[in-house]
C-alpha positions, -999 to +999 in steps of 0.1 A: -168-494-506-162-525-515-188-551-527-191-570-500-205-542-478-243-545-477-263-518-472-298-520-451-319-487-454-344-483-435-375-455-434-402-450-417-420-437-444-443-456-463-450-443-500-483-460-505-467-469-541-481-497-549-518-489-533-530-468-563-527-458-594-531-425-616-565-421-637-584-392-653-609-382-630-626-379-665-620-411-674-639-427-638-670-438-636-695-448-611-690-484-589-655-478-597-628-463-573-616-433-557-590-423-527-602-395-514-591-377-479-569-409-483-601-431-475-604-457-503-639-448-519-660-468-543-679-438-565-716-434-564-724-402-588-702-381-607-715-353-625-693-332-650-698-297-650-686-272-686-669-246-671-661-206-686-636-199-726-604-210-704-616-228-671-612-273-666-644-290-673-649-307-633-659-342-623-678-342-591-675-374-572-696-385-542-682-415-529-685-440-499-657-451-481-652-491-484-643-500-451-666-479-424-694-467-448-688-427-449-701-402-474-672-381-490-674-355-523-646-344-541-647-316-568-616-322-595-604-311-634-619-334-655-579-339-667-562-337-639-550-377-628-569-390-596-555-422-574-578-449-580-569-480-548-560-510-558-593-534-546-584-571-538-611-596-523-599-625-510-619-653-496-612-676-468-625-700-451-633-691-414-619-713-385-630-700-351-639-668-334-619-656-304-634-640-273-618-609-283-640-604-321-606-616-340-612-646-364-595-671-376-593-678-413-571-706-436-557-694-467-554-708-499-525-724-496-535-740-462-521-710-438-538-696-412-548-654-410-553-644-375-552-607-377-586-600-387-613-582-364-650-590-369-668-569-392-685-535-379-717-537-399-742-552-375-762-576-399-729-594-409-721-597-382-741-618-366-747-633-399-714-646-388-719-659-354-753-668-359-732-695-390-707-698-364-732-710-337-746-735-360-714-753-372-722-743-410-691-745-431-683-705-437-665-687-467-658-647-458-647-622-484-623-600-476-617-566-492-586-549-490-572-521-505-549-492-492-531-519-463-568-518-446-588-553-449-621-557-439-648-590-444-676-578-465-696-607-473-699-639-462-712-674-484-726-711-471-707-735-478-735-761-463-727-779-425-690-795-414 
């Protein structure tokens, strides 16, 4: 094989390697994040149980999915590793709301981001629609984890 040949590897599978990082179950605390059933969740309750002579102490996690609000539970030996999602929050200025429920956002570098839907949370949705109808300058906070993004908060920075 010569050095001039280029190799292109096409893979339909996504390893998801950079979406999460391992952390010992005993080190995960309340208000932290954890992956349960392949969903990024925020931990709302942690209880540790001591087991018999040769067993492991077990951590019982109660967590809420950060995107759909569902409650999930998991029990993991405290010495084992759990996946913890990389959760990022980014603020964007709201430019426009289309009829089909997508928002147009302005990024830090001046580009537009048009691939995000309006949130499903009724109160947040009503606040965004009301503020946009009044012509206010709105900044939305977008939470992203494991390849998913959703608007999770709203700030009013005054009239246009």
